[in-house]
C-alpha positions in Angstrom: 13.1 -9.5 -6.8 15.8 -6.9 -7.3 15.6 -3.5 -9.1 18.4 -3.0 -11.6 17.4 0.5 -12.8 14.7 3.1 -12.5 13.8 5.8 -15.0 11.4 8.7 -14.4 10.1 11.2 -16.9 8.2 14.3 -15.8 7.3 12.6 -12.5 6.9 14.8 -9.5 10.1 17.0 -9.2 12.0 14.9 -11.8 12.0 16.0 -15.4 14.3 13.1 -16.5 16.1 10.7 -14.2 17.8 7.3 -14.5 19.2 5.5 -11.5 21.2 2.3 -11.8 21.3 0.2 -8.7 24.6 -1.6 -7.9 24.5 -5.3 -7.1 24.5 -4.9 -3.3 21.1 -5.1 -1.6 21.1 -1.9 0.5 20.6 1.4 -1.2 20.3 4.8 0.6 19.0 8.0 -0.8 20.2 11.0 1.2 19.0 14.6 0.9 17.3 17.4 2.8 13.6 17.3 3.4 11.6 18.3 0.3 14.4 17.2 -2.1 12.4 14.3 -3.6 13.6 11.3 -1.8 10.2 9.9 -1.0 9.1 10.6 -4.6 11.7 7.9 -5.7 10.2 5.4 -3.3 6.7 6.4 -4.4 7.6 5.8 -8.1 8.9 2.3 -7.3 5.7 1.5 -5.4 3.7 2.9 -8.3 4.9 0.1 -10.5 3.4 -2.4 -8.1 0.3 -0.6 -6.9 -0.4 1.4 -10.0 -1.2 4.4 -7.8 0.5 6.6 -5.2 1.1 5.1 -1.8 0.5 8.5 -0.4 -3.1 8.5 -1.8 -2.4 11.3 -4.3 -4.3 11.8 -7.6 -2.8 11.4 -11.0 -2.5 15.2 -11.6 -0.4 15.4 -8.5 2.2 13.0 -9.9 2.7 14.7 -13.2 5.1 17.7 -13.3 3.2 21.0 -13.3 2.0 21.9 -16.8 3.1 18.6 -18.3 0.8 16.3 -20.3 2.2 12.9 -19.1 4.6 11.1 -16.8 6.5 7.9 -17.3 7.9 5.4 -14.8 10.0 2.5 -16.0 12.1 -0.1 -14.2 14.3 -3.1 -15.1 14.4 -5.8 -12.5 15.8 -9.3 -11.9 13.5 -12.0 -10.5 14.7 -14.4 -7.8 15.0 -17.0 -10.6 17.5 -14.8 -12.5 15.2 -13.5 -15.4 15.3 -9.9 -16.4 12.0 -8.1 -16.8 10.9 -4.5 -17.5 7.8 -2.7 -16.2 6.5 0.7 -17.3 3.6 2.9 -16.5 2.6 5.9 -18.7 -0.1 8.3 -17.6 -1.3 11.1 -19.9 -4.0 13.7 -20.3 -3.6 14.3 -24.0 -4.7 13.4 -26.7 -7.0 11.6 -24.2 -6.8 10.8 -20.5 -5.4 7.3 -19.9 -3.0 5.2 -17.9 -1.2 2.4 -19.7 0.9 -0.4 -18.3 3.6 -2.5 -20.0 5.4 -5.7 -19.1 8.4 -6.4 -21.2 7.1 -4.0 -23.8 3.6 -5.6 -24.0 0.6 -3.7 -22.9 -1.2 -5.2 -20.0 -4.2 -4.2 -17.8 -3.9 -2.4 -14.4 -5.0 -5.6 -12.7 -2.3 -7.6 -14.5 0.3 -5.0 -13.5 -0.4 -4.9 -9.7 2.1 -7.0 -7.7 4.4 -7.9 -10.6 7.0 -6.0 -8.6 6.0 -6.9 -5.0 6.9 -4.2 -2.5 6.6 -3.6 1.2 6.5 0.1 2.2 7.2 1.9 5.4 6.2 5.5 5.7 6.6 7.6 8.9 2.8 8.2 9.2 2.3 4.4 9.4 3.6 4.5 12.9 0.3 6.2 13.8 -1.6 3.4 11.9 -3.7 2.4 14.9 -4.5 5.9 16.1 -5.3 7.1 12.6 -8.6 6.9 10.7 -10.1 3.5 9.6 -9.5 4.4 5.9 -5.7 4.2 6.5 -6.0 0.7 8.0 -8.3 -0.4 5.2 -5.8 0.9 2.6 -3.0 -1.1 4.4 -4.9 -4.3 3.8 -5.9 -3.3 0.3 -2.3 -2.7 -0.8 -1.3 -6.1 0.4 -4.1 -8.0 -1.0 -4.1 -6.2 -4.4 -0.5 -7.3 -4.9 -1.3 -11.0 -4.5 -4.8 -11.2 -6.0 -5.8 -9.7 -9.3 -9.3 -10.7 -8.4 -9.2 -8.6 -5.2 -7.8 -5.6 -7.1 -10.5 -5.8 -9.8 -13.3 -6.3 -7.2 -12.0 -3.3 -5.2 -11.9 -1.1 -8.3 -15.4 -2.2 -9.3 -16.7 -1.8 -5.7 -15.5 1.8 -5.6 -17.2 2.6 -8.9 -20.5 1.0 -7.7 -20.3 2.8 -4.4 -19.8 6.1 -6.1 -22.9 5.4 -8.3 -25.0 4.4 -5.2 -24.0 7.5 -3.3 -24.9 9.7 -6.3 -28.3 8.0 -6.4 -28.8 8.5 -2.6 -28.3 12.2 -3.2 -30.9 12.2 -6.0 -33.3 10.4 -3.7 -32.7 12.9 -0.9 -33.5 15.7 -3.5 -36.6 13.8 -4.6 -35.4 13.4 -8.2 -35.2 9.6 -7.9 -36.9 6.8 -6.1 -35.5 4.4 -3.4 -36.5 1.4 -5.5 -33.7 2.4 -8.0 -31.2 1.2 -5.3 -31.9 -2.5 -5.8 -29.3 -3.2 -8.6 -26.6 -1.2 -6.9 -27.3 -3.0 -3.6 -26.9 -6.4 -5.4 -23.5 -5.3 -6.8 -22.2 -3.9 -3.6 -23.2 -7.1 -1.7 -21.6 -9.4 -4.4 -18.3 -7.4 -4.6 -18.3 -6.6 -0.9 -18.6 -10.2 0.2 -15.6 -11.2 -2.0 -13.5 -8.4 -0.5 -14.4 -9.2 3.0 -13.6 -12.9 2.8 -10.1 -12.2 1.4 -9.5 -9.6 4.2 -10.6 -12.2 6.8 -8.2 -14.8 5.2 -5.3 -12.2 5.5 -6.2 -11.7 9.2 -6.1 -15.4 9.8 -2.7 -15.6 8.1 -1.2 -12.7 10.2 -2.5 -14.2 13.4 -0.5 -17.4 12.9 2.8 -15.6 13.5 1.9 -12.1 15.0 2.8 -13.1 18.6 6.2 -14.5 17.5 7.0 -11.4 15.5 6.1 -9.0 18.4 8.1 -11.0 20.9 11.1 -11.0 18.5 10.9 -7.2 18.5 10.9 -7.0 22.3 7.3 -7.2 23.5 6.2 -9.9 25.9 2.6 -10.2 25.0 1.3 -13.7 25.4 -1.7 -13.3 23.1 -1.7 -10.8 20.3 -4.2 -10.9 17.4 -5.6 -8.9 14.6 -9.4 -8.4 15.0 -11.5 -7.5 12.0 -14.4 -5.3 12.8 -17.5 -5.5 10.6 -21.3 -5.6 10.8 -22.3 -9.3 10.7 -20.4 -12.5 11.2 -20.9 -14.8 8.2 -17.8 -16.4 6.6 -19.5 -18.1 3.7 -19.7 -16.0 0.6 -23.4 -16.5 -0.3 -24.4 -16.0 3.3 -22.2 -13.0 3.5 -23.7 -11.6 0.3 -27.2 -11.9 1.7 -26.0 -10.4 5.0 -24.6 -7.3 3.3 -27.8 -7.0 1.2 -30.0 -7.1 4.2 -27.9 -4.5 5.9 -28.1 -2.2 2.9 -31.9 -2.5 2.9 -32.2 -1.7 6.6 -30.0 1.3 6.3 -31.7 3.0 3.3 -33.4 5.7 5.4 -30.2 6.6 7.2 -28.2 6.5 4.0 -30.6 8.9 2.2 -30.3 11.3 5.1 -26.5 11.1 5.1 -26.4 10.8 1.3 -23.8 8.1 1.8 -23.6 4.3 2.0 -23.1 3.5 5.7 -22.5 -0.3 5.5 -20.1 -2.5 3.6 -16.4 -3.2 3.5 -15.6 0.4 2.9 -16.8 1.0 6.5 -15.0 -2.0 8.1 -12.0 -1.6 10.3 -9.5 -3.7 12.1 -7.4 -3.5 15.3 -4.9 -5.4 17.3 -5.7 -6.9 20.7 -2.8 -7.8 23.0 -3.6 -10.0 26.1 -7.3 -9.2 25.7 -7.1 -5.5 25.3 -7.3 -3.2 22.3 -3.8 -1.9 21.6 -5.0 1.6 21.1 -6.5 1.6 24.6 -3.3 1.0 26.6 -0.2 0.7 24.4 2.6 3.3 24.5 3.8 4.9 21.3 6.7 2.5 21.3 4.5 -0.6 21.7 2.3 0.6 18.8 5.5 0.9 16.7 6.4 -2.6 17.5 3.0 -3.8 16.3 3.4 -1.9 13.0 6.9 -3.3 12.5 5.6 -6.8 13.2 2.9 -6.3 10.5 5.6 -5.1 8.1 7.6 -8.3 8.6 4.5 -10.4 8.2 3.6 -8.6 5.1 7.0 -9.3 3.5 6.7 -13.1 4.3 3.1 -13.1 3.0 4.0 -11.5 -0.3 7.0 -13.8 -0.8 4.8 -16.9 -0.2 2.0 -15.7 -2.4 4.0 -14.1 -5.2 7.0 -16.5 -5.2 9.3 -13.5 -5.1 11.0 -11.6 -2.3 9.4 -8.2 -2.2 11.5 -5.0 -2.6 11.5 -3.2 0.8 11.0 0.6 0.7 11.7 2.4 4.0 11.2 6.1 4.3 13.1 8.0 6.9 13.5 5.1 9.4 16.7 6.5 10.9 14.8 9.5 12.4 11.6 7.5 13.2 13.0 4.3 14.9 15.5 3.8 17.7 18.7 2.0 16.9 17.5 -1.4 18.3 14.4 -1.5 16.1 16.3 -0.3 13.1 18.8 -3.1 13.5 16.2 -5.7 14.0 14.2 -4.5 11.0 17.2 -4.3 8.6 18.4 -7.7 9.9 15.0 -9.3 9.2 15.2 -7.9 5.6 18.9 -8.9 5.1 17.9 -11.3 2.2 15.9 -8.6 0.4 16.7 -5.6 -1.7 16.2 -2.6 0.7 15.8 1.0 -0.6 15.7 3.6 2.1 15.9 7.4 2.6 17.5 9.6 5.2 18.5 13.3 5.6 22.0 12.2 6.5 24.2 9.1 6.3 23.6 7.3 9.6 26.3 6.5 12.1 30.0 7.2 12.1 31.0 3.9 10.3 31.0 3.5 6.6 27.5 2.7 5.3 27.2 -0.9 4.2 25.6 -0.3 0.9 25.3 2.2 -2.0 24.5 5.8 -1.2 22.9 8.3 -3.6 22.7 12.1 -3.0 19.3 13.7 -3.9 19.3 17.5 -4.5 17.5 19.9 -6.8 15.9 17.2 -9.0 19.2 15.3 -9.4 20.3 12.0 -8.1 23.9 10.8 -8.3 26.2 8.5 -6.4 27.2 10.3 -3.2 30.9 10.5 -4.1 30.0 12.0 -7.6 28.3 15.0 -6.1 30.9 15.5 -3.4 34.1 14.8 -5.3 
């Protein structure tokens, strides 16, 4: 998949912006911190994920005081077909987000993954030291792009979870009875079992090549695997559904006290073990970076196999976050993809082997145009 053009309207710090991408596969957006470089990557990812890869809310994406934003892109598939994707989010005349594929309105679940993307953000280098929610989101963004069913189940699960937590609060305040939890428990168990099984399948897929990827990046671990951490061990959906249901029933008293659902895939976690030890317990910062980069490469391969399209690679500030050896290996691995990256300066003394755009004061233009 290749982006041909990107248009933004009232999105973040861009009132109106159109960027046409030259035919080469490497595109660099250069500008000072705070100029809006990451916003461009975020808008591209929005067309795939339908939400901010920074976890921001809709009101944070619209320009201040505006009633809507629009993101549109033209792209060429690996088969040579030209397609167009568009997202419009508005608050008036009523609050809604609408997606279009080639001008035809489609649902959010149909939109997710049509433009497959792999993203790298500086904060992901702390993926293993960060909170479990970030690791869950890492999996969710991958699986949502390849499975509309996963995305729909995830959205439904989050809604049901919110309802159950509200009910727990009412029970704690003695305005509702614990018996009211039964239908919500059934829904959480049903949706949660589907989410968990797909996450476990992703783990198995990653483990097929994780050692090879880490060794290619310079680590000599003989055994390196992703381990999924959850309560229970069933891998059959009906058995897993029953397992989650039993856990929910056993945790009612604790959940009421905490006013929060304490079991389910929203509480699961994953980690990497290298040669029998948890990565976070011994690995240096550099070794953790290698593991993150290996997962990035595996994600690209996984999306290509599942979507039938090479994903667009979005790399934020890798020149300041990665050493030259890992930058070269990463860009070399993505040499057959369209890569869009950001930096505060053009790296190196040699001519950059791609197109360069200057970002400043809500404007984007070819580097030579702003410095002629």
